KEKOL-615033 format. One record per atom (N, C-alpha, C, O, CB): residue number from 1; residue in three letters; atom name; z, x, y. Coordinates in nm, 3 decimals, decimal comma, always signed. Glycine has a CB too. Example, Ala and Ser with C-alpha at 12.3 -4.5 7.8 and 13.67 -1.06 7.14 Angstrom:
residues 2
1/ala/N/+0,780/+1,319/-0,569
1/ala/CA/+0,780/+1,230/-0,450
1/ala/C/+0,780/+1,320/-0,330
1/ala/O/+0,846/+1,424/-0,332
1/ala/CB/+0,905/+1,131/-0,447
2/ser/N/+0,708/+1,285/-0,225
2/ser/CA/+0,714/+1,367/-0,106
2/ser/C/+0,787/+1,290/+0,003
2/ser/O/+0,804/+1,341/+0,114
2/ser/CB/+0,572/+1,408/-0,060
END
This chain:
residues 105
1/thr/N/-0,691/-0,417/+0,037
1/thr/CA/-0,546/-0,409/+0,003
1/thr/C/-0,548/-0,347/-0,136
1/thr/O/-0,472/-0,251/-0,153
1/thr/CB/-0,470/-0,555/+0,006
2/lys/N/-0,622/-0,387/-0,233
2/lys/CA/-0,620/-0,317/-0,359
2/lys/C/-0,643/-0,187/-0,351
2/lys/O/-0,565/-0,110/-0,408
2/lys/CB/-0,704/-0,364/-0,446
3/leu/N/-0,759/-0,135/-0,274
3/leu/CA/-0,814/+0,000/-0,276
3/leu/C/-0,691/+0,072/-0,223
3/leu/O/-0,656/+0,171/-0,287
3/leu/CB/-0,955/+0,023/-0,186
4/ile/N/-0,610/+0,033/-0,104
4/ile/CA/-0,514/+0,111/-0,047
4/ile/C/-0,400/+0,114/-0,155
4/ile/O/-0,334/+0,218/-0,156
4/ile/CB/-0,471/+0,055/+0,093
5/thr/N/-0,371/+0,031/-0,234
5/thr/CA/-0,278/+0,048/-0,319
5/thr/C/-0,313/+0,155/-0,427
5/thr/O/-0,231/+0,240/-0,463
5/thr/CB/-0,248/-0,077/-0,370
6/glu/N/-0,439/+0,146/-0,478
6/glu/CA/-0,459/+0,238/-0,568
6/glu/C/-0,471/+0,380/-0,522
6/glu/O/-0,439/+0,471/-0,599
6/glu/CB/-0,565/+0,202/-0,634
7/leu/N/-0,521/+0,410/-0,381
7/leu/CA/-0,500/+0,549/-0,338
7/leu/C/-0,369/+0,577/-0,316
7/leu/O/-0,336/+0,691/-0,348
7/leu/CB/-0,571/+0,583/-0,222
8/arg/N/-0,279/+0,503/-0,268
8/arg/CA/-0,149/+0,530/-0,244
8/arg/C/-0,071/+0,579/-0,372
8/arg/O/+0,016/+0,667/-0,369
8/arg/CB/-0,090/+0,410/-0,185
9/gln/N/-0,121/+0,498/-0,513
9/gln/CA/-0,054/+0,541/-0,616
9/gln/C/-0,101/+0,688/-0,668
9/gln/O/-0,023/+0,765/-0,724
9/gln/CB/-0,067/+0,438/-0,715
10/lys/N/-0,241/+0,718/-0,643
10/lys/CA/-0,296/+0,845/-0,664
10/lys/C/-0,219/+0,945/-0,589
10/lys/O/-0,177/+1,044/-0,649
10/lys/CB/-0,438/+0,848/-0,627
11/ile/N/-0,195/+0,927/-0,456
11/ile/CA/-0,147/+1,011/-0,366
11/ile/C/+0,016/+1,053/-0,446
11/ile/O/+0,057/+1,168/-0,462
11/ile/CB/-0,147/+0,928/-0,204
12/glu/N/+0,076/+0,948/-0,480
12/glu/CA/+0,198/+0,941/-0,510
12/glu/C/+0,207/+1,027/-0,635
12/glu/O/+0,293/+1,115/-0,641
12/glu/CB/+0,243/+0,803/-0,522
13/lys/N/+0,121/+1,005/-0,737
13/lys/CA/+0,114/+1,077/-0,865
13/lys/C/+0,100/+1,228/-0,830
13/lys/O/+0,178/+1,309/-0,881
13/lys/CB/-0,010/+1,025/-0,955
14/lys/N/-0,003/+1,269/-0,740
14/lys/CA/-0,035/+1,392/-0,713
14/lys/C/+0,105/+1,484/-0,675
14/lys/O/+0,138/+1,591/-0,727
14/lys/CB/-0,143/+1,384/-0,601
15/ala/N/+0,173/+1,411/-0,574
15/ala/CA/+0,277/+1,457/-0,494
15/ala/C/+0,393/+1,474/-0,613
15/ala/O/+0,464/+1,575/-0,606
15/ala/CB/+0,314/+1,349/-0,363
16/phe/N/+0,410/+1,401/-0,698
16/phe/CA/+0,501/+1,411/-0,822
16/phe/C/+0,452/+1,519/-0,887
16/phe/O/+0,531/+1,608/-0,920
16/phe/CB/+0,505/+1,289/-0,917
17/glu/N/+0,330/+1,528/-0,914
17/glu/CA/+0,295/+1,637/-1,005
17/glu/C/+0,298/+1,801/-0,946
17/glu/O/+0,324/+1,902/-1,011
17/glu/CB/+0,149/+1,600/-1,053
18/gln/N/+0,265/+1,791/-0,818
18/gln/CA/+0,312/+1,921/-0,730
18/gln/C/+0,443/+1,967/-0,742
18/gln/O/+0,470/+2,084/-0,768
18/gln/CB/+0,300/+1,900/-0,586
19/ala/N/+0,527/+1,876/-0,722
19/ala/CA/+0,672/+1,892/-0,716
19/ala/C/+0,731/+1,939/-0,854
19/ala/O/+0,815/+2,029/-0,863
19/ala/CB/+0,736/+1,756/-0,671
20/val/N/+0,682/+1,874/-0,954
20/val/CA/+0,702/+1,932/-1,107
20/val/C/+0,665/+2,066/-1,135
20/val/O/+0,737/+2,145/-1,196
20/val/CB/+0,622/+1,856/-1,207
21/leu/N/+0,534/+2,095/-1,083
21/leu/CA/+0,464/+2,227/-1,099
21/leu/C/+0,543/+2,341/-1,038
21/leu/O/+0,542/+2,449/-1,096
21/leu/CB/+0,324/+2,224/-1,034
22/tyr/N/+0,624/+2,321/-0,903
22/tyr/CA/+0,713/+2,419/-0,860
22/tyr/C/+0,808/+2,454/-0,971
22/tyr/O/+0,817/+2,569/-1,014
22/tyr/CB/+0,784/+2,375/-0,740
23/ser/N/+0,885/+2,345/-1,021
23/ser/CA/+0,981/+2,375/-1,120
23/ser/C/+0,939/+2,421/-1,243
23/ser/O/+1,017/+2,492/-1,307
23/ser/CB/+1,052/+2,274/-1,144
24/arg/N/+0,822/+2,393/-1,290
24/arg/CA/+0,752/+2,457/-1,396
24/arg/C/+0,748/+2,604/-1,388
24/arg/O/+0,796/+2,679/-1,473
24/arg/CB/+0,620/+2,408/-1,402
25/ile/N/+0,688/+2,639/-1,278
25/ile/CA/+0,665/+2,801/-1,266
25/ile/C/+0,780/+2,876/-1,213
25/ile/O/+0,771/+2,994/-1,179
25/ile/CB/+0,545/+2,836/-1,171
26/gly/N/+0,905/+2,796/-1,203
26/gly/CA/+0,996/+2,889/-1,178
26/gly/C/+1,051/+2,890/-1,032
26/gly/O/+1,152/+2,956/-1,006
26/gly/CB/+0,938/+3,011/-1,214
27/asn/N/+0,991/+2,826/-0,946
27/asn/CA/+1,017/+2,840/-0,787
27/asn/C/+1,100/+2,717/-0,771
27/asn/O/+1,053/+2,608/-0,736
27/asn/CB/+0,872/+2,840/-0,680
28/his/N/+1,235/+2,741/-0,800
28/his/CA/+1,306/+2,604/-0,798
28/his/C/+1,360/+2,590/-0,653
28/his/O/+1,402/+2,478/-0,625
28/his/CB/+1,433/+2,592/-0,912
29/lys/N/+1,366/+2,666/-0,574
29/lys/CA/+1,383/+2,628/-0,412
29/lys/C/+1,259/+2,571/-0,370
29/lys/O/+1,274/+2,473/-0,296
29/lys/CB/+1,415/+2,760/-0,310
30/ala/N/+1,154/+2,599/-0,392
30/ala/CA/+1,038/+2,512/-0,345
30/ala/C/+1,021/+2,369/-0,405
30/ala/O/+0,980/+2,264/-0,356
30/ala/CB/+0,912/+2,585/-0,373
31/ala/N/+1,067/+2,400/-0,524
31/ala/CA/+1,101/+2,249/-0,600
31/ala/C/+1,174/+2,154/-0,561
31/ala/O/+1,147/+2,034/-0,571
31/ala/CB/+1,158/+2,255/-0,711
32/leu/N/+1,293/+2,215/-0,502
32/leu/CA/+1,388/+2,116/-0,455
32/leu/C/+1,352/+2,037/-0,319
32/leu/O/+1,387/+1,920/-0,299
32/leu/CB/+1,517/+2,186/-0,438
33/val/N/+1,270/+2,125/-0,217
33/val/CA/+1,203/+2,095/-0,112
33/val/C/+1,110/+1,992/-0,128
33/val/O/+1,107/+1,897/-0,050
33/val/CB/+1,150/+2,198/-0,068
34/ala/N/+1,012/+2,007/-0,249
34/ala/CA/+0,919/+1,899/-0,266
34/ala/C/+0,980/+1,782/-0,334
34/ala/O/+0,927/+1,672/-0,318
34/ala/CB/+0,804/+1,943/-0,341
35/phe/N/+1,096/+1,796/-0,414
35/phe/CA/+1,165/+1,660/-0,476
35/phe/C/+1,221/+1,596/-0,338
35/phe/O/+1,205/+1,474/-0,329
35/phe/CB/+1,307/+1,692/-0,603
36/asn/N/+1,268/+1,647/-0,255
36/asn/CA/+1,335/+1,587/-0,136
36/asn/C/+1,214/+1,514/-0,044
36/asn/O/+1,228/+1,406/+0,014
36/asn/CB/+1,421/+1,712/-0,048
37/asn/N/+1,115/+1,582/-0,045
37/asn/CA/+0,998/+1,529/+0,022
37/asn/C/+0,947/+1,408/-0,037
37/asn/O/+0,911/+1,310/+0,029
37/asn/CB/+0,893/+1,625/+0,025
38/phe/N/+0,945/+1,416/-0,154
38/phe/CA/+0,870/+1,295/-0,235
38/phe/C/+0,983/+1,183/-0,235
38/phe/O/+0,944/+1,066/-0,226
38/phe/CB/+0,819/+1,341/-0,409
39/gln/N/+1,097/+1,202/-0,243
39/gln/CA/+1,181/+1,101/-0,220
39/gln/C/+1,194/+1,024/-0,081
39/gln/O/+1,214/+0,903/-0,067
39/gln/CB/+1,293/+1,151/-0,253
40/arg/N/+1,180/+1,112/+0,009
40/arg/CA/+1,137/+1,049/+0,150
40/arg/C/+1,029/+0,990/+0,159
40/arg/O/+1,033/+0,884/+0,221
40/arg/CB/+1,127/+1,131/+0,250
41/gly/N/+0,919/+1,027/+0,114
41/gly/CA/+0,778/+0,977/+0,149
41/gly/C/+0,757/+0,870/+0,023
41/gly/O/+0,660/+0,797/+0,035
41/gly/CB/+0,649/+1,116/+0,155
42/phe/N/+0,824/+0,856/-0,076
42/phe/CA/+0,791/+0,751/-0,180
42/phe/C/+0,942/+0,681/-0,204
42/phe/O/+0,989/+0,711/-0,313
42/phe/CB/+0,719/+0,826/-0,332
43/pro/N/+1,009/+0,611/-0,139
43/pro/CA/+1,147/+0,547/-0,177
43/pro/C/+1,143/+0,476/-0,276
43/pro/O/+1,241/+0,475/-0,350
43/pro/CB/+1,207/+0,470/-0,087
44/asp/N/+1,026/+0,392/-0,305
44/asp/CA/+1,022/+0,298/-0,403
44/asp/C/+0,940/+0,322/-0,533
44/asp/O/+0,906/+0,233/-0,611
44/asp/CB/+0,979/+0,189/-0,343
45/ser/N/+0,912/+0,465/-0,545
45/ser/CA/+0,834/+0,496/-0,649
45/ser/C/+0,902/+0,479/-0,768
45/ser/O/+1,025/+0,467/-0,764
45/ser/CB/+0,785/+0,618/-0,640
46/asp/N/+0,831/+0,475/-0,895
46/asp/CA/+0,877/+0,477/-1,039
46/asp/C/+0,928/+0,604/-1,091
46/asp/O/+1,008/+0,620/-1,182
46/asp/CB/+0,768/+0,438/-1,126
47/tyr/N/+0,864/+0,701/-1,012
47/tyr/CA/+0,900/+0,850/-1,050
47/tyr/C/+1,034/+0,902/-0,984
47/tyr/O/+1,066/+1,020/-0,994
47/tyr/CB/+0,778/+0,950/-1,001
48/asn/N/+1,116/+0,805/-0,912
48/asn/CA/+1,216/+0,870/-0,845
48/asn/C/+1,347/+0,898/-0,938
48/asn/O/+1,436/+0,977/-0,905
48/asn/CB/+1,247/+0,785/-0,723
49/glu/N/+1,346/+0,824/-1,058
49/glu/CA/+1,439/+0,843/-1,150
49/glu/C/+1,441/+1,001/-1,207
49/glu/O/+1,539/+1,075/-1,203
49/glu/CB/+1,412/+0,738/-1,256
50/glu/N/+1,313/+1,033/-1,260
50/glu/CA/+1,274/+1,152/-1,296
50/glu/C/+1,300/+1,283/-1,173
50/glu/O/+1,344/+1,397/-1,187
50/glu/CB/+1,125/+1,126/-1,334
51/ile/N/+1,262/+1,225/-1,076
51/ile/CA/+1,289/+1,342/-0,969
51/ile/C/+1,406/+1,365/-0,936
51/ile/O/+1,431/+1,477/-0,892
51/ile/CB/+1,233/+1,328/-0,850
52/ala/N/+1,496/+1,279/-0,947
52/ala/CA/+1,643/+1,281/-0,920
52/ala/C/+1,709/+1,364/-1,051
52/ala/O/+1,807/+1,436/-1,031
52/ala/CB/+1,706/+1,113/-0,904
53/phe/N/+1,657/+1,352/-1,174
53/phe/CA/+1,701/+1,431/-1,267
53/phe/C/+1,643/+1,570/-1,261
53/phe/O/+1,714/+1,666/-1,294
53/phe/CB/+1,678/+1,370/-1,384
54/arg/N/+1,523/+1,586/-1,222
54/arg/CA/+1,471/+1,733/-1,194
54/arg/C/+1,536/+1,794/-1,084
54/arg/O/+1,551/+1,916/-1,089
54/arg/CB/+1,321/+1,739/-1,163
55/lys/N/+1,579/+1,730/-0,982
55/lys/CA/+1,642/+1,787/-0,869
55/lys/C/+1,784/+1,858/-0,928
55/lys/O/+1,819/+1,968/-0,885
55/lys/CB/+1,669/+1,665/-0,752
56/val/N/+1,856/+1,790/-1,023
56/val/CA/+1,967/+1,839/-1,090
56/val/C/+1,916/+1,971/-1,182
56/val/O/+1,978/+2,077/-1,185
56/val/CB/+2,033/+1,716/-1,179
57/glu/N/+1,831/+1,952/-1,232
57/glu/CA/+1,784/+2,059/-1,314
57/glu/C/+1,744/+2,188/-1,239
57/glu/O/+1,781/+2,303/-1,263
57/glu/CB/+1,671/+2,011/-1,391
58/ser/N/+1,661/+2,143/-1,143
58/ser/CA/+1,624/+2,283/-1,047
58/ser/C/+1,728/+2,353/-0,983
58/ser/O/+1,737/+2,475/-0,968
58/ser/CB/+1,534/+2,253/-0,927
59/ala/N/+1,824/+2,243/-0,937
59/ala/CA/+1,952/+2,315/-0,868
59/ala/C/+2,032/+2,396/-0,957
59/ala/O/+2,089/+2,498/-0,917
59/ala/CB/+2,050/+2,215/-0,807
60/tyr/N/+2,038/+2,358/-1,066
60/tyr/CA/+2,108/+2,425/-1,176
60/tyr/C/+2,037/+2,560/-1,188
60/tyr/O/+2,090/+2,670/-1,173
60/tyr/CB/+2,105/+2,339/-1,315
61/gln/N/+1,917/+2,537/-1,216
61/gln/CA/+1,837/+2,667/-1,265
61/gln/C/+1,844/+2,779/-1,146
61/gln/O/+1,865/+2,897/-1,174
61/gln/CB/+1,667/+2,627/-1,299
62/leu/N/+1,826/+2,737/-1,017
62/leu/CA/+1,834/+2,785/-0,867
62/leu/C/+1,974/+2,863/-0,878
62/leu/O/+1,977/+2,984/-0,856
62/leu/CB/+1,833/+2,647/-0,740
63/ala/N/+2,079/+2,800/-0,909
63/ala/CA/+2,207/+2,836/-0,889
63/ala/C/+2,234/+2,967/-1,012
63/ala/O/+2,291/+3,072/-0,985
63/ala/CB/+2,307/+2,690/-0,903
64/gln/N/+2,183/+2,934/-1,132
64/gln/CA/+2,202/+3,025/-1,226
64/gln/C/+2,116/+3,160/-1,193
64/gln/O/+2,165/+3,265/-1,233
64/gln/CB/+2,168/+2,962/-1,357
65/gln/N/+1,993/+3,165/-1,123
65/gln/CA/+1,909/+3,275/-1,089
65/gln/C/+1,976/+3,329/-0,967
65/gln/O/+1,930/+3,436/-0,930
65/gln/CB/+1,758/+3,237/-1,066
66/ser/N/+2,061/+3,287/-0,904
66/ser/CA/+2,111/+3,339/-0,771
66/ser/C/+2,198/+3,457/-0,787
66/ser/O/+2,239/+3,488/-0,899
66/ser/CB/+2,188/+3,233/-0,695
67/ile/N/+2,229/+3,525/-0,678
67/ile/CA/+2,319/+3,620/-0,659
67/ile/C/+2,467/+3,582/-0,680
67/ile/O/+2,493/+3,466/-0,650
67/ile/CB/+2,297/+3,667/-0,535
68/glu/N/+2,555/+3,647/-0,719
68/glu/CA/+2,694/+3,595/-0,752
68/glu/C/+2,733/+3,529/-0,618
68/glu/O/+2,786/+3,417/-0,621
68/glu/CB/+2,806/+3,717/-0,802
69/val/N/+2,711/+3,587/-0,510
69/val/CA/+2,778/+3,531/-0,368
69/val/C/+2,727/+3,372/-0,353
69/val/O/+2,799/+3,288/-0,298
69/val/CB/+2,717/+3,632/-0,218
70/lys/N/+2,611/+3,346/-0,401
70/lys/CA/+2,550/+3,219/-0,358
70/lys/C/+2,557/+3,131/-0,459
70/lys/O/+2,529/+3,014/-0,435
70/lys/CB/+2,414/+3,230/-0,316
71/gln/N/+2,596/+3,171/-0,593
71/gln/CA/+2,619/+3,088/-0,713
71/gln/C/+2,709/+2,981/-0,690
71/gln/O/+2,661/+2,868/-0,700
71/gln/CB/+2,670/+3,163/-0,821
72/lys/N/+2,847/+2,994/-0,656
72/lys/CA/+2,942/+2,893/-0,644
72/lys/C/+2,879/+2,780/-0,552
72/lys/O/+2,868/+2,670/-0,606
72/lys/CB/+3,075/+2,952/-0,586
73/glu/N/+2,841/+2,791/-0,436
73/glu/CA/+2,781/+2,689/-0,337
73/glu/C/+2,684/+2,622/-0,419
73/glu/O/+2,705/+2,504/-0,445
73/glu/CB/+2,713/+2,753/-0,203
74/arg/N/+2,575/+2,680/-0,465
74/arg/CA/+2,450/+2,620/-0,560
74/arg/C/+2,489/+2,552/-0,671
74/arg/O/+2,420/+2,455/-0,702
74/arg/CB/+2,357/+2,725/-0,618
75/phe/N/+2,584/+2,580/-0,738
75/phe/CA/+2,653/+2,530/-0,856
75/phe/C/+2,702/+2,373/-0,809
75/phe/O/+2,674/+2,263/-0,858
75/phe/CB/+2,788/+2,640/-0,898
76/gln/N/+2,780/+2,408/-0,702
76/gln/CA/+2,825/+2,260/-0,623
76/gln/C/+2,710/+2,182/-0,582
76/gln/O/+2,727/+2,060/-0,579
76/gln/CB/+2,912/+2,283/-0,482
77/glu/N/+2,610/+2,224/-0,553
77/glu/CA/+2,494/+2,144/-0,509
77/glu/C/+2,441/+2,081/-0,615
77/glu/O/+2,398/+1,966/-0,606
77/glu/CB/+2,391/+2,217/-0,445
78/ala/N/+2,437/+2,161/-0,740
78/ala/CA/+2,378/+2,082/-0,846
78/ala/C/+2,472/+1,971/-0,896
78/ala/O/+2,428/+1,870/-0,951
78/ala/CB/+2,338/+2,172/-0,961
79/ala/N/+2,584/+1,989/-0,879
79/ala/CA/+2,690/+1,887/-0,932
79/ala/C/+2,688/+1,781/-0,841
79/ala/O/+2,720/+1,670/-0,884
79/ala/CB/+2,837/+1,942/-0,944
80/ala/N/+2,652/+1,796/-0,710
80/ala/CA/+2,622/+1,686/-0,605
80/ala/C/+2,520/+1,596/-0,648
80/ala/O/+2,535/+1,474/-0,659
80/ala/CB/+2,577/+1,744/-0,473
81/phe/N/+2,407/+1,665/-0,673
81/phe/CA/+2,289/+1,603/-0,722
81/phe/C/+2,288/+1,523/-0,865
81/phe/O/+2,215/+1,430/-0,898
81/phe/CB/+2,192/+1,709/-0,726
82/tyr/N/+2,385/+1,585/-0,938
82/tyr/CA/+2,419/+1,489/-1,046
82/tyr/C/+2,501/+1,380/-1,030
82/tyr/O/+2,482/+1,283/-1,102
82/tyr/CB/+2,471/+1,548/-1,140
83/glu/N/+2,586/+1,380/-0,949
83/glu/CA/+2,674/+1,272/-0,905
83/glu/C/+2,591/+1,158/-0,843
83/glu/O/+2,612/+1,040/-0,871
83/glu/CB/+2,779/+1,325/-0,803
84/thr/N/+2,501/+1,199/-0,762
84/thr/CA/+2,400/+1,098/-0,698
84/thr/C/+2,308/+1,047/-0,786
84/thr/O/+2,269/+0,933/-0,762
84/thr/CB/+2,321/+1,155/-0,590
85/phe/N/+2,258/+1,111/-0,892
85/phe/CA/+2,184/+1,094/-0,997
85/phe/C/+2,254/+0,987/-1,074
85/phe/O/+2,195/+0,881/-1,094
85/phe/CB/+2,161/+1,217/-1,069
86/leu/N/+2,373/+1,006/-1,118
86/leu/CA/+2,463/+0,926/-1,204
86/leu/C/+2,482/+0,786/-1,139
86/leu/O/+2,475/+0,681/-1,203
86/leu/CB/+2,604/+0,999/-1,223
87/asp/N/+2,508/+0,794/-0,999
87/asp/CA/+2,527/+0,664/-0,916
87/asp/C/+2,428/+0,554/-0,929
87/asp/O/+2,449/+0,434/-0,950
87/asp/CB/+2,528/+0,696/-0,775
88/lys/N/+2,287/+0,634/-0,906
88/lys/CA/+2,174/+0,569/-0,882
88/lys/C/+2,123/+0,508/-1,012
88/lys/O/+2,086/+0,391/-1,022
88/lys/CB/+2,079/+0,659/-0,819
89/tyr/N/+2,123/+0,610/-1,124
89/tyr/CA/+2,095/+0,574/-1,251
89/tyr/C/+2,164/+0,594/-1,377
89/tyr/O/+2,130/+0,674/-1,463
89/tyr/CB/+2,000/+0,614/-1,266
90/pro/N/+2,268/+0,511/-1,381
90/pro/CA/+2,367/+0,520/-1,481
90/pro/C/+2,318/+0,507/-1,622
90/pro/O/+2,382/+0,553/-1,716
90/pro/CB/+2,464/+0,422/-1,456
91/gln/N/+2,192/+0,436/-1,638
91/gln/CA/+2,149/+0,410/-1,776
91/gln/C/+2,008/+0,482/-1,803
91/gln/O/+1,918/+0,429/-1,868
91/gln/CB/+2,137/+0,248/-1,801
92/ser/N/+2,001/+0,589/-1,755
92/ser/CA/+1,884/+0,703/-1,741
92/ser/C/+1,887/+0,748/-1,887
92/ser/O/+1,986/+0,766/-1,957
92/ser/CB/+1,916/+0,843/-1,623
93/lys/N/+1,725/+0,765/-1,928
93/lys/CA/+1,709/+0,847/-2,026
93/lys/C/+1,739/+0,986/-2,011
93/lys/O/+1,761/+1,055/-2,110
93/lys/CB/+1,597/+0,834/-2,062
94/phe/N/+1,742/+1,034/-1,893
94/phe/CA/+1,783/+1,159/-1,858
94/phe/C/+1,926/+1,205/-1,859
94/phe/O/+1,957/+1,322/-1,840
94/phe/CB/+1,740/+1,176/-1,743
95/leu/N/+2,013/+1,108/-1,883
95/leu/CA/+2,151/+1,115/-1,846
95/leu/C/+2,215/+1,229/-1,921
95/leu/O/+2,288/+1,310/-1,864
95/leu/CB/+2,222/+0,983/-1,874
96/arg/N/+2,187/+1,235/-2,058
96/arg/CA/+2,254/+1,341/-2,145
96/arg/C/+2,217/+1,500/-2,096
96/arg/O/+2,298/+1,592/-2,090
96/arg/CB/+2,201/+1,315/-2,305
97/arg/N/+2,094/+1,505/-2,070
97/arg/CA/+2,040/+1,635/-2,035
97/arg/C/+2,109/+1,678/-1,888
97/arg/O/+2,149/+1,793/-1,869
97/arg/CB/+1,870/+1,624/-2,028
98/ala/N/+2,119/+1,567/-1,782
98/ala/CA/+2,183/+1,609/-1,665
98/ala/C/+2,326/+1,618/-1,674
98/ala/O/+2,389/+1,685/-1,593
98/ala/CB/+2,150/+1,526/-1,563
99/glu/N/+2,389/+1,545/-1,785
99/glu/CA/+2,518/+1,581/-1,799
99/glu/C/+2,560/+1,711/-1,845
99/glu/O/+2,672/+1,755/-1,820
99/glu/CB/+2,568/+1,499/-1,871
100/ser/N/+2,461/+1,782/-1,919
100/ser/CA/+2,490/+1,919/-1,977
100/ser/C/+2,461/+2,011/-1,843
100/ser/O/+2,533/+2,109/-1,827
100/ser/CB/+2,385/+1,959/-2,120
101/tyr/N/+2,368/+1,985/-1,755
101/tyr/CA/+2,377/+2,070/-1,657
101/tyr/C/+2,487/+2,053/-1,561
101/tyr/O/+2,521/+2,151/-1,495
101/tyr/CB/+2,266/+2,070/-1,597
102/tyr/N/+2,556/+1,922/-1,543
102/tyr/CA/+2,680/+1,906/-1,478
102/tyr/C/+2,774/+1,971/-1,537
102/tyr/O/+2,842/+2,034/-1,457
102/tyr/CB/+2,719/+1,782/-1,464
103/glu/N/+2,814/+1,984/-1,670
103/glu/CA/+2,909/+2,045/-1,728
103/glu/C/+2,911/+2,200/-1,707
103/glu/O/+3,012/+2,266/-1,683
103/glu/CB/+2,900/+2,008/-1,857
104/lys/N/+2,788/+2,246/-1,720
104/lys/CA/+2,772/+2,395/-1,704
104/lys/C/+2,813/+2,441/-1,565
104/lys/O/+2,876/+2,545/-1,545
104/lys/CB/+2,623/+2,437/-1,730
105/ser/N/+2,769/+2,348/-1,464
105/ser/CA/+2,787/+2,387/-1,331
105/ser/C/+2,929/+2,396/-1,312
105/ser/O/+2,975/+2,429/-1,203
105/ser/CB/+2,723/+2,296/-1,234
END
């Protein structure tokens, strides 16, 4: 059981780092998919607070880089991710940064 727990933690960390990497290299569409997959695969993870914040950040960045026709919808999606983030993590250390993305959206 201990070995299974350790291996699961390694897989969880690797999945987190892969999702964050997409965001860092600027592939925000892939990052959003990876963040959603992470949340589905690891619903009780300690990384979920940061993942929720990074979803807001990536959605905002994607909207900003989008063509004008798609921007409104994508900014609304970023705002929706923020509201979900706020509901789940009202005392988050990422709250101020998330609020700034929300206000800009």
